[in-house]
PQR file with spaces between the fields and no chain letter, atoms N, CA, C, O and H, PARSE charges and radii, in Angstrom:
ATOM       1  N    MET     1      32.844   30.909   21.761 -0.4000 1.5000
ATOM       2  CA   MET     1      32.674   30.852   22.901 -0.0000 2.0000
ATOM       3  C    MET     1      31.466   31.901   23.960  0.5500 1.7000
ATOM       4  O    MET     1      31.191   33.101   23.924 -0.5500 1.4000
ATOM       5  N    ASP     2      31.093   31.020   24.634 -0.4000 1.5000
ATOM       6  CA   ASP     2      29.548   31.866   24.970 -0.0000 2.0000
ATOM       7  C    ASP     2      29.694   32.434   26.504  0.5500 1.7000
ATOM       8  O    ASP     2      30.255   31.768   27.374 -0.5500 1.4000
ATOM       9  H    ASP     2      31.317   30.046   24.663  0.4000 1.0000
ATOM      10  N    ILE     3      29.131   33.736   26.746 -0.4000 1.5000
ATOM      11  CA   ILE     3      29.591   34.292   27.767 -0.0000 2.0000
ATOM      12  C    ILE     3      28.682   35.256   28.045  0.5500 1.7000
ATOM      13  O    ILE     3      28.640   36.030   27.089 -0.5500 1.4000
ATOM      14  H    ILE     3      28.676   34.276   26.039  0.4000 1.0000
ATOM      15  N    THR     4      27.681   35.678   29.200 -0.4000 1.5000
ATOM      16  CA   THR     4      26.704   36.413   29.968 -0.0000 2.0000
ATOM      17  C    THR     4      27.496   37.624   30.186  0.5500 1.7000
ATOM      18  O    THR     4      28.436   37.573   30.978 -0.5500 1.4000
ATOM      19  H    THR     4      27.715   35.049   29.976  0.4000 1.0000
ATOM      20  N    LEU     5      27.077   39.242   29.264 -0.4000 1.5000
ATOM      21  CA   LEU     5      27.602   39.860   29.409 -0.0000 2.0000
ATOM      22  C    LEU     5      26.427   41.355   29.534  0.5500 1.7000
ATOM      23  O    LEU     5      25.864   42.000   28.651 -0.5500 1.4000
ATOM      24  H    LEU     5      26.313   39.283   28.620  0.4000 1.0000
ATOM      25  N    ASN     6      26.414   41.522   31.522 -0.4000 1.5000
ATOM      26  CA   ASN     6      25.673   42.396   31.542 -0.0000 2.0000
ATOM      27  C    ASN     6      24.024   41.995   31.576  0.5500 1.7000
ATOM      28  O    ASN     6      23.040   42.631   31.197 -0.5500 1.4000
ATOM      29  H    ASN     6      26.871   40.998   32.240  0.4000 1.0000
ATOM      30  N    GLY     7      24.125   40.992   32.043 -0.4000 1.5000
ATOM      31  CA   GLY     7      22.881   39.658   31.514 -0.0000 2.0000
ATOM      32  C    GLY     7      22.371   39.394   30.383  0.5500 1.7000
ATOM      33  O    GLY     7      21.494   38.592   30.060 -0.5500 1.4000
ATOM      34  H    GLY     7      24.924   40.475   32.352  0.4000 1.0000
ATOM      35  N    GLU     8      22.702   39.789   30.066 -0.4000 1.5000
ATOM      36  CA   GLU     8      22.797   38.998   27.887 -0.0000 2.0000
ATOM      37  C    GLU     8      24.013   38.251   27.215  0.5500 1.7000
ATOM      38  O    GLU     8      25.180   38.626   27.099 -0.5500 1.4000
ATOM      39  H    GLU     8      23.414   40.440   30.329  0.4000 1.0000
ATOM      40  N    SER     9      23.261   36.815   26.713 -0.4000 1.5000
ATOM      41  CA   SER     9      24.093   36.169   26.371 -0.0000 2.0000
ATOM      42  C    SER     9      24.954   36.652   25.461  0.5500 1.7000
ATOM      43  O    SER     9      24.453   37.349   24.578 -0.5500 1.4000
ATOM      44  H    SER     9      22.314   36.510   26.807  0.4000 1.0000
ATOM      45  N    ARG    10      26.271   36.447   25.432 -0.4000 1.5000
ATOM      46  CA   ARG    10      27.131   36.741   23.669 -0.0000 2.0000
ATOM      47  C    ARG    10      27.791   35.993   22.988  0.5500 1.7000
ATOM      48  O    ARG    10      27.377   34.844   23.143 -0.5500 1.4000
ATOM      49  H    ARG    10      26.678   35.881   26.148  0.4000 1.0000
ATOM      50  N    THR    11      28.869   36.065   22.091 -0.4000 1.5000
ATOM      51  CA   THR    11      28.928   34.585   21.357 -0.0000 2.0000
ATOM      52  C    THR    11      29.951   35.717   21.336  0.5500 1.7000
ATOM      53  O    THR    11      29.869   36.910   21.045 -0.5500 1.4000
ATOM      54  H    THR    11      29.204   36.998   21.965  0.4000 1.0000
ATOM      55  N    LEU    12      31.386   34.575   21.930 -0.4000 1.5000
ATOM      56  CA   LEU    12      32.654   35.520   21.547 -0.0000 2.0000
ATOM      57  C    LEU    12      33.243   34.621   20.676  0.5500 1.7000
ATOM      58  O    LEU    12      33.121   33.405   20.823 -0.5500 1.4000
ATOM      59  H    LEU    12      31.453   33.605   22.166  0.4000 1.0000
ATOM      60  N    PRO    13      34.241   35.429   19.258 -0.5600 1.5000
ATOM      61  CA   PRO    13      34.700   34.770   17.925  0.2800 2.0000
ATOM      62  C    PRO    13      35.929   33.202   19.228  0.5500 1.7000
ATOM      63  O    PRO    13      36.312   32.050   19.022 -0.5500 1.4000
ATOM      64  N    GLY    14      36.002   33.813   19.955 -0.4000 1.5000
ATOM      65  CA   GLY    14      37.480   33.255   20.570 -0.0000 2.0000
ATOM      66  C    GLY    14      38.136   33.214   21.778  0.5500 1.7000
ATOM      67  O    GLY    14      37.539   33.711   22.733 -0.5500 1.4000
ATOM      68  H    GLY    14      35.691   34.749   20.122  0.4000 1.0000
ATOM      69  N    PRO    15      39.109   32.787   21.942 -0.5600 1.5000
ATOM      70  CA   PRO    15      40.114   33.237   23.105  0.2800 2.0000
ATOM      71  C    PRO    15      40.093   34.558   23.297  0.5500 1.7000
ATOM      72  O    PRO    15      40.314   35.150   22.241 -0.5500 1.4000
ATOM      73  N    CYS    16      39.839   35.584   24.628 -0.4000 1.5000
ATOM      74  CA   CYS    16      39.724   36.730   24.988 -0.0000 2.0000
ATOM      75  C    CYS    16      39.776   36.394   25.767  0.5500 1.7000
ATOM      76  O    CYS    16      39.763   35.368   26.447 -0.5500 1.4000
ATOM      77  H    CYS    16      39.660   35.102   25.485  0.4000 1.0000
ATOM      78  N    THR    17      39.901   38.028   25.728 -0.4000 1.5000
ATOM      79  CA   THR    17      40.785   38.528   27.568 -0.0000 2.0000
ATOM      80  C    THR    17      39.456   40.185   28.622  0.5500 1.7000
ATOM      81  O    THR    17      38.549   40.905   28.204 -0.5500 1.4000
ATOM      82  H    THR    17      39.912   38.862   25.175  0.4000 1.0000
ATOM      83  N    VAL    18      39.936   40.070   29.586 -0.4000 1.5000
ATOM      84  CA   VAL    18      38.708   41.320   29.580 -0.0000 2.0000
ATOM      85  C    VAL    18      39.147   42.315   28.993  0.5500 1.7000
ATOM      86  O    VAL    18      38.155   42.853   28.501 -0.5500 1.4000
ATOM      87  H    VAL    18      40.672   39.485   29.926  0.4000 1.0000
ATOM      88  N    ALA    19      40.407   43.131   28.638 -0.4000 1.5000
ATOM      89  CA   ALA    19      40.265   44.211   27.927 -0.0000 2.0000
ATOM      90  C    ALA    19      40.379   43.855   26.524  0.5500 1.7000
ATOM      91  O    ALA    19      40.670   44.857   25.871 -0.5500 1.4000
ATOM      92  H    ALA    19      41.213   42.693   29.038  0.4000 1.0000
ATOM      93  N    GLU    20      40.184   42.131   25.346 -0.4000 1.5000
ATOM      94  CA   GLU    20      39.802   42.686   24.255 -0.0000 2.0000
ATOM      95  C    GLU    20      38.903   42.673   24.629  0.5500 1.7000
ATOM      96  O    GLU    20      38.677   43.860   24.389 -0.5500 1.4000
ATOM      97  H    GLU    20      39.948   41.318   25.877  0.4000 1.0000
ATOM      98  N    LEU    21      37.760   42.244   25.221 -0.4000 1.5000
ATOM      99  CA   LEU    21      35.957   42.323   25.781 -0.0000 2.0000
ATOM     100  C    LEU    21      35.761   44.245   25.616  0.5500 1.7000
ATOM     101  O    LEU    21      34.996   45.095   25.159 -0.5500 1.4000
ATOM     102  H    LEU    21      37.943   41.281   25.416  0.4000 1.0000
ATOM     103  N    LEU    22      36.645   44.139   26.120 -0.4000 1.5000
ATOM     104  CA   LEU    22      35.975   45.927   26.930 -0.0000 2.0000
ATOM     105  C    LEU    22      36.848   46.833   24.712  0.5500 1.7000
ATOM     106  O    LEU    22      36.606   48.036   24.815 -0.5500 1.4000
ATOM     107  H    LEU    22      37.266   43.448   26.491  0.4000 1.0000
ATOM     108  N    ALA    23      37.260   46.696   23.866 -0.4000 1.5000
ATOM     109  CA   ALA    23      37.631   47.230   23.091 -0.0000 2.0000
ATOM     110  C    ALA    23      36.808   46.132   22.383  0.5500 1.7000
ATOM     111  O    ALA    23      37.647   45.241   22.513 -0.5500 1.4000
ATOM     112  H    ALA    23      37.457   45.720   23.782  0.4000 1.0000
ATOM     113  N    GLN    24      36.167   45.755   21.973 -0.4000 1.5000
ATOM     114  CA   GLN    24      35.600   45.074   20.896 -0.0000 2.0000
ATOM     115  C    GLN    24      33.823   45.364   22.052  0.5500 1.7000
ATOM     116  O    GLN    24      32.742   45.049   21.553 -0.5500 1.4000
ATOM     117  H    GLN    24      35.486   46.479   21.867  0.4000 1.0000
ATOM     118  N    GLU    25      33.855   45.623   22.676 -0.4000 1.5000
ATOM     119  CA   GLU    25      32.265   46.661   23.379 -0.0000 2.0000
ATOM     120  C    GLU    25      32.170   48.227   23.398  0.5500 1.7000
ATOM     121  O    GLU    25      31.275   48.817   24.003 -0.5500 1.4000
ATOM     122  H    GLU    25      34.732   45.879   23.081  0.4000 1.0000
ATOM     123  N    HIS    26      33.078   48.800   22.749 -0.4000 1.5000
ATOM     124  CA   HIS    26      33.985   50.215   22.514 -0.0000 2.0000
ATOM     125  C    HIS    26      34.305   50.475   23.509  0.5500 1.7000
ATOM     126  O    HIS    26      35.001   51.489   23.443 -0.5500 1.4000
ATOM     127  H    HIS    26      33.805   48.321   22.258  0.4000 1.0000
ATOM     128  N    ILE    27      34.156   49.987   24.884 -0.4000 1.5000
ATOM     129  CA   ILE    27      33.772   50.773   25.997 -0.0000 2.0000
ATOM     130  C    ILE    27      35.185   50.763   26.763  0.5500 1.7000
ATOM     131  O    ILE    27      35.184   51.201   27.913 -0.5500 1.4000
ATOM     132  H    ILE    27      33.591   49.164   24.937  0.4000 1.0000
ATOM     133  N    ALA    28      36.845   50.120   26.005 -0.4000 1.5000
ATOM     134  CA   ALA    28      38.229   49.976   26.209 -0.0000 2.0000
ATOM     135  C    ALA    28      37.955   51.673   27.011  0.5500 1.7000
ATOM     136  O    ALA    28      36.893   52.261   26.808 -0.5500 1.4000
ATOM     137  H    ALA    28      36.846   49.764   25.070  0.4000 1.0000
ATOM     138  N    GLY    29      39.056   52.287   27.897 -0.4000 1.5000
ATOM     139  CA   GLY    29      39.766   53.701   28.335 -0.0000 2.0000
ATOM     140  C    GLY    29      38.844   54.452   28.810  0.5500 1.7000
ATOM     141  O    GLY    29      39.209   55.611   29.004 -0.5500 1.4000
ATOM     142  H    GLY    29      39.918   51.809   28.062  0.4000 1.0000
ATOM     143  N    HIS    30      37.327   54.110   29.177 -0.4000 1.5000
ATOM     144  CA   HIS    30      36.385   54.737   29.486 -0.0000 2.0000
ATOM     145  C    HIS    30      36.397   54.434   31.009  0.5500 1.7000
ATOM     146  O    HIS    30      37.283   53.659   31.371 -0.5500 1.4000
ATOM     147  H    HIS    30      37.031   53.168   29.020  0.4000 1.0000
ATOM     148  N    ARG    31      35.747   54.810   31.747 -0.4000 1.5000
ATOM     149  CA   ARG    31      35.959   54.338   33.104 -0.0000 2.0000
ATOM     150  C    ARG    31      34.513   53.572   33.784  0.5500 1.7000
ATOM     151  O    ARG    31      33.437   54.162   33.880 -0.5500 1.4000
ATOM     152  H    ARG    31      35.028   55.440   31.454  0.4000 1.0000
ATOM     153  N    VAL    32      34.819   51.733   34.347 -0.4000 1.5000
ATOM     154  CA   VAL    32      34.829   51.578   34.233 -0.0000 2.0000
ATOM     155  C    VAL    32      34.910   50.316   35.357  0.5500 1.7000
ATOM     156  O    VAL    32      36.011   49.773   35.270 -0.5500 1.4000
ATOM     157  H    VAL    32      35.694   51.254   34.269  0.4000 1.0000
ATOM     158  N    ALA    33      34.046   49.698   36.392 -0.4000 1.5000
ATOM     159  CA   ALA    33      34.473   48.655   37.142 -0.0000 2.0000
ATOM     160  C    ALA    33      33.508   47.392   36.014  0.5500 1.7000
ATOM     161  O    ALA    33      32.576   47.550   35.226 -0.5500 1.4000
ATOM     162  H    ALA    33      33.151   50.139   36.463  0.4000 1.0000
ATOM     163  N    VAL    34      34.395   46.034   36.496 -0.4000 1.5000
ATOM     164  CA   VAL    34      34.454   45.335   35.648 -0.0000 2.0000
ATOM     165  C    VAL    34      34.280   44.147   37.089  0.5500 1.7000
ATOM     166  O    VAL    34      34.830   44.266   38.183 -0.5500 1.4000
ATOM     167  H    VAL    34      35.152   45.905   37.136  0.4000 1.0000
ATOM     168  N    GLU    35      33.340   43.034   36.640 -0.4000 1.5000
ATOM     169  CA   GLU    35      33.100   41.643   37.881 -0.0000 2.0000
ATOM     170  C    GLU    35      33.127   40.150   36.508  0.5500 1.7000
ATOM     171  O    GLU    35      32.675   40.156   35.363 -0.5500 1.4000
ATOM     172  H    GLU    35      32.893   42.937   35.751  0.4000 1.0000
ATOM     173  N    VAL    36      33.660   39.336   37.075 -0.4000 1.5000
ATOM     174  CA   VAL    36      33.720   37.883   36.075 -0.0000 2.0000
ATOM     175  C    VAL    36      33.231   37.320   37.430  0.5500 1.7000
ATOM     176  O    VAL    36      33.759   37.403   38.539 -0.5500 1.4000
ATOM     177  H    VAL    36      34.028   39.331   38.005  0.4000 1.0000
ATOM     178  N    ASN    37      32.194   36.783   37.082 -0.4000 1.5000
ATOM     179  CA   ASN    37      31.856   35.522   37.741 -0.0000 2.0000
ATOM     180  C    ASN    37      32.198   36.086   39.340  0.5500 1.7000
ATOM     181  O    ASN    37      32.828   35.419   40.161 -0.5500 1.4000
ATOM     182  H    ASN    37      31.765   36.716   36.181  0.4000 1.0000
ATOM     183  N    GLY    38      31.538   37.717   39.640 -0.4000 1.5000
ATOM     184  CA   GLY    38      31.224   38.117   41.289 -0.0000 2.0000
ATOM     185  C    GLY    38      32.599   38.197   41.617  0.5500 1.7000
ATOM     186  O    GLY    38      32.700   37.884   42.803 -0.5500 1.4000
ATOM     187  H    GLY    38      31.026   38.258   38.973  0.4000 1.0000
ATOM     188  N    GLU    39      34.052   38.551   40.984 -0.4000 1.5000
ATOM     189  CA   GLU    39      35.017   38.586   41.454 -0.0000 2.0000
ATOM     190  C    GLU    39      35.336   39.962   40.939  0.5500 1.7000
ATOM     191  O    GLU    39      34.840   40.036   39.815 -0.5500 1.4000
ATOM     192  H    GLU    39      33.970   38.805   40.020  0.4000 1.0000
ATOM     193  N    VAL    40      36.030   41.254   41.303 -0.4000 1.5000
ATOM     194  CA   VAL    40      36.302   42.872   40.571 -0.0000 2.0000
ATOM     195  C    VAL    40      37.647   42.105   39.865  0.5500 1.7000
ATOM     196  O    VAL    40      38.266   41.210   40.441 -0.5500 1.4000
ATOM     197  H    VAL    40      36.432   41.194   42.216  0.4000 1.0000
ATOM     198  N    VAL    41      37.890   42.474   38.891 -0.4000 1.5000
ATOM     199  CA   VAL    41      38.978   43.165   37.743 -0.0000 2.0000
ATOM     200  C    VAL    41      39.288   43.247   37.657  0.5500 1.7000
ATOM     201  O    VAL    41      39.541   42.651   36.610 -0.5500 1.4000
ATOM     202  H    VAL    41      37.387   43.201   38.423  0.4000 1.0000
ATOM     203  N    THR    42      40.260   43.939   38.031 -0.4000 1.5000
ATOM     204  CA   THR    42      40.966   45.287   38.247 -0.0000 2.0000
ATOM     205  C    THR    42      41.815   45.738   36.866  0.5500 1.7000
ATOM     206  O    THR    42      42.497   45.149   36.028 -0.5500 1.4000
ATOM     207  H    THR    42      40.054   44.423   38.882  0.4000 1.0000
ATOM     208  N    GLU    43      41.385   47.106   37.109 -0.4000 1.5000
ATOM     209  CA   GLU    43      42.724   47.550   35.450 -0.0000 2.0000
ATOM     210  C    GLU    43      43.939   46.855   35.141  0.5500 1.7000
ATOM     211  O    GLU    43      44.619   46.868   34.115 -0.5500 1.4000
ATOM     212  H    GLU    43      40.831   47.584   37.790  0.4000 1.0000
ATOM     213  N    ALA    44      44.089   46.209   36.292 -0.4000 1.5000
ATOM     214  CA   ALA    44      45.891   46.457   35.790 -0.0000 2.0000
ATOM     215  C    ALA    44      45.618   44.004   35.247  0.5500 1.7000
ATOM     216  O    ALA    44      46.291   43.250   34.545 -0.5500 1.4000
ATOM     217  H    ALA    44      43.536   46.198   37.125  0.4000 1.0000
ATOM     218  N    GLN    45      44.180   43.766   36.191 -0.4000 1.5000
ATOM     219  CA   GLN    45      44.710   42.242   35.504 -0.0000 2.0000
ATOM     220  C    GLN    45      43.108   43.076   34.532  0.5500 1.7000
ATOM     221  O    GLN    45      42.385   43.898   35.093 -0.5500 1.4000
ATOM     222  H    GLN    45      43.633   44.378   36.761  0.4000 1.0000
ATOM     223  N    CYS    46      43.058   42.969   34.202 -0.4000 1.5000
ATOM     224  CA   CYS    46      42.259   42.918   32.746 -0.0000 2.0000
ATOM     225  C    CYS    46      43.139   42.945   31.427  0.5500 1.7000
ATOM     226  O    CYS    46      42.374   43.360   30.556 -0.5500 1.4000
ATOM     227  H    CYS    46      43.646   42.301   33.745  0.4000 1.0000
ATOM     228  N    ALA    47      43.891   42.796   31.087 -0.4000 1.5000
ATOM     229  CA   ALA    47      44.733   42.764   29.620 -0.0000 2.0000
ATOM     230  C    ALA    47      45.450   40.876   30.088  0.5500 1.7000
ATOM     231  O    ALA    47      45.892   40.084   29.255 -0.5500 1.4000
ATOM     232  H    ALA    47      44.512   42.459   31.794  0.4000 1.0000
ATOM     233  N    SER    48      45.369   40.686   31.259 -0.4000 1.5000
ATOM     234  CA   SER    48      45.725   38.665   31.749 -0.0000 2.0000
ATOM     235  C    SER    48      44.922   38.224   32.078  0.5500 1.7000
ATOM     236  O    SER    48      44.966   37.061   31.675 -0.5500 1.4000
ATOM     237  H    SER    48      45.010   41.329   31.935  0.4000 1.0000
ATOM     238  N    ARG    49      43.824   38.436   32.793 -0.4000 1.5000
ATOM     239  CA   ARG    49      42.332   38.081   32.980 -0.0000 2.0000
ATOM     240  C    ARG    49      41.459   37.958   31.825  0.5500 1.7000
ATOM     241  O    ARG    49      40.629   38.810   31.509 -0.5500 1.4000
ATOM     242  H    ARG    49      43.788   39.381   33.121  0.4000 1.0000
ATOM     243  N    ALA    50      41.808   36.176   30.810 -0.4000 1.5000
ATOM     244  CA   ALA    50      41.096   35.480   30.068 -0.0000 2.0000
ATOM     245  C    ALA    50      39.562   34.683   30.582  0.5500 1.7000
ATOM     246  O    ALA    50      39.372   33.812   31.431 -0.5500 1.4000
ATOM     247  H    ALA    50      42.482   35.484   31.066  0.4000 1.0000
ATOM     248  N    LEU    51      38.602   35.413   29.657 -0.4000 1.5000
ATOM     249  CA   LEU    51      37.561   34.328   30.083 -0.0000 2.0000
ATOM     250  C    LEU    51      37.157   33.232   29.423  0.5500 1.7000
ATOM     251  O    LEU    51      37.088   33.003   28.216 -0.5500 1.4000
ATOM     252  H    LEU    51      38.756   36.120   28.967  0.4000 1.0000
ATOM     253  N    ALA    52      36.912   32.616   30.321 -0.4000 1.5000
ATOM     254  CA   ALA    52      35.950   31.403   29.544 -0.0000 2.0000
ATOM     255  C    ALA    52      35.032   30.638   29.302  0.5500 1.7000
ATOM     256  O    ALA    52      34.555   30.756   30.431 -0.5500 1.4000
ATOM     257  H    ALA    52      36.968   32.803   31.301  0.4000 1.0000
ATOM     258  N    PRO    53      34.171   29.763   28.690 -0.5600 1.5000
ATOM     259  CA   PRO    53      32.484   29.252   28.584  0.2800 2.0000
ATOM     260  C    PRO    53      31.990   30.003   29.182  0.5500 1.7000
ATOM     261  O    PRO    53      32.925   30.406   29.874 -0.5500 1.4000
ATOM     262  N    GLY    54      30.881   30.720   29.555 -0.4000 1.5000
ATOM     263  CA   GLY    54      30.138   30.288   30.841 -0.0000 2.0000
ATOM     264  C    GLY    54      30.143   30.741   32.121  0.5500 1.7000
ATOM     265  O    GLY    54      29.753   30.316   33.208 -0.5500 1.4000
ATOM     266  H    GLY    54      30.121   30.393   28.993  0.4000 1.0000
ATOM     267  N    ASP    55      31.051   32.376   31.432 -0.4000 1.5000
ATOM     268  CA   ASP    55      31.269   33.747   32.517 -0.0000 2.0000
ATOM     269  C    ASP    55      30.809   34.524   33.015  0.5500 1.7000
ATOM     270  O    ASP    55      29.939   34.510   32.144 -0.5500 1.4000
ATOM     271  H    ASP    55      31.367   32.722   30.548  0.4000 1.0000
ATOM     272  N    GLU    56      30.508   35.261   33.620 -0.4000 1.5000
ATOM     273  CA   GLU    56      28.774   35.489   33.636 -0.0000 2.0000
ATOM     274  C    GLU    56      30.594   37.778   33.336  0.5500 1.7000
ATOM     275  O    GLU    56      31.739   38.219   33.230 -0.5500 1.4000
ATOM     276  H    GLU    56      31.214   35.273   34.328  0.4000 1.0000
ATOM     277  N    VAL    57      29.901   37.879   33.370 -0.4000 1.5000
ATOM     278  CA   VAL    57      30.280   39.178   32.962 -0.0000 2.0000
ATOM     279  C    VAL    57      29.305   40.794   33.569  0.5500 1.7000
ATOM     280  O    VAL    57      28.075   40.847   33.558 -0.5500 1.4000
ATOM     281  H    VAL    57      28.972   37.521   33.456  0.4000 1.0000
ATOM     282  N    GLU    58      30.099   41.807   33.987 -0.4000 1.5000
ATOM     283  CA   GLU    58      29.467   42.506   34.594 -0.0000 2.0000
ATOM     284  C    GLU    58      30.376   44.337   34.324  0.5500 1.7000
ATOM     285  O    GLU    58      31.432   44.750   34.802 -0.5500 1.4000
ATOM     286  H    GLU    58      31.098   41.764   33.996  0.4000 1.0000
ATOM     287  N    VAL    59      29.573   44.882   33.562 -0.4000 1.5000
ATOM     288  CA   VAL    59      30.791   46.000   32.851 -0.0000 2.0000
ATOM     289  C    VAL    59      29.873   47.116   34.250  0.5500 1.7000
ATOM     290  O    VAL    59      28.918   46.742   34.931 -0.5500 1.4000
ATOM     291  H    VAL    59      28.715   44.546   33.174  0.4000 1.0000
ATOM     292  N    ILE    60      30.260   47.882   34.283 -0.4000 1.5000
ATOM     293  CA   ILE    60      29.315   49.074   34.690 -0.0000 2.0000
ATOM     294  C    ILE    60      30.207   50.276   35.188  0.5500 1.7000
ATOM     295  O    ILE    60      31.061   50.369   36.070 -0.5500 1.4000
ATOM     296  H    ILE    60      31.035   48.186   33.730  0.4000 1.0000
ATOM     297  N    HIS    61      29.616   51.250   34.180 -0.4000 1.5000
ATOM     298  CA   HIS    61      29.951   52.600   33.983 -0.0000 2.0000
ATOM     299  C    HIS    61      30.160   53.371   35.097  0.5500 1.7000
ATOM     300  O    HIS    61      29.175   53.610   35.797 -0.5500 1.4000
ATOM     301  H    HIS    61      28.922   51.174   33.464  0.4000 1.0000
ATOM     302  N    ALA    62      31.317   53.848   35.439 -0.4000 1.5000
ATOM     303  CA   ALA    62      31.272   54.799   37.189 -0.0000 2.0000
ATOM     304  C    ALA    62      30.714   56.482   36.169  0.5500 1.7000
ATOM     305  O    ALA    62      30.597   56.891   35.014 -0.5500 1.4000
ATOM     306  H    ALA    62      32.116   53.654   34.871  0.4000 1.0000
ATOM     307  N    LEU    63      30.540   56.902   37.525 -0.4000 1.5000
ATOM     308  CA   LEU    63      29.901   58.287   36.795 -0.0000 2.0000
ATOM     309  C    LEU    63      30.313   59.496   37.879  0.5500 1.7000
ATOM     310  O    LEU    63      30.483   59.394   39.094 -0.5500 1.4000
ATOM     311  H    LEU    63      30.634   56.569   38.463  0.4000 1.0000
ATOM     312  N    GLY    64      30.373   60.208   37.361 -0.4000 1.5000
ATOM     313  CA   GLY    64      31.115   61.389   38.037 -0.0000 2.0000
ATOM     314  C    GLY    64      30.477   62.350   38.606  0.5500 1.7000
ATOM     315  O    GLY    64      29.529   62.885   38.030 -0.5500 1.4000
ATOM     316  H    GLY    64      30.235   60.291   36.374  0.4000 1.0000
ATOM     317  N    GLY    65      30.921   62.766   39.938 -0.4000 1.5000
ATOM     318  CA   GLY    65      29.827   63.949   40.736 -0.0000 2.0000
ATOM     319  C    GLY    65      29.978   64.992   41.081  0.5500 1.7000
ATOM     320  O    GLY    65      31.193   65.086   40.905 -0.5500 1.4000
ATOM     321  H    GLY    65      31.691   62.332   40.406  0.4000 1.0000
ATOM     322  N    PRO    66      29.756   65.668   41.361 -0.5600 1.5000
ATOM     323  CA   PRO    66      30.525   67.028   42.433  0.2800 2.0000
ATOM     324  C    PRO    66      32.066   66.729   42.868  0.5500 1.7000
ATOM     325  O    PRO    66      32.679   67.537   43.566 -0.5500 1.4000
């Protein structure tokens, strides 16, 4: 299945959720914000939000501040 992740084409081996994608990218457990096709996916939704061919996923790392 082909998706776009942060502007780069990616081929996934099969059906995948947002949580599984984050695990594959070694960013599960990090503080990130995720959008799929311009819609925010909350942390609670990641395990159940399935990705579809052609989805555009943006993952933004949260930065700490003072």
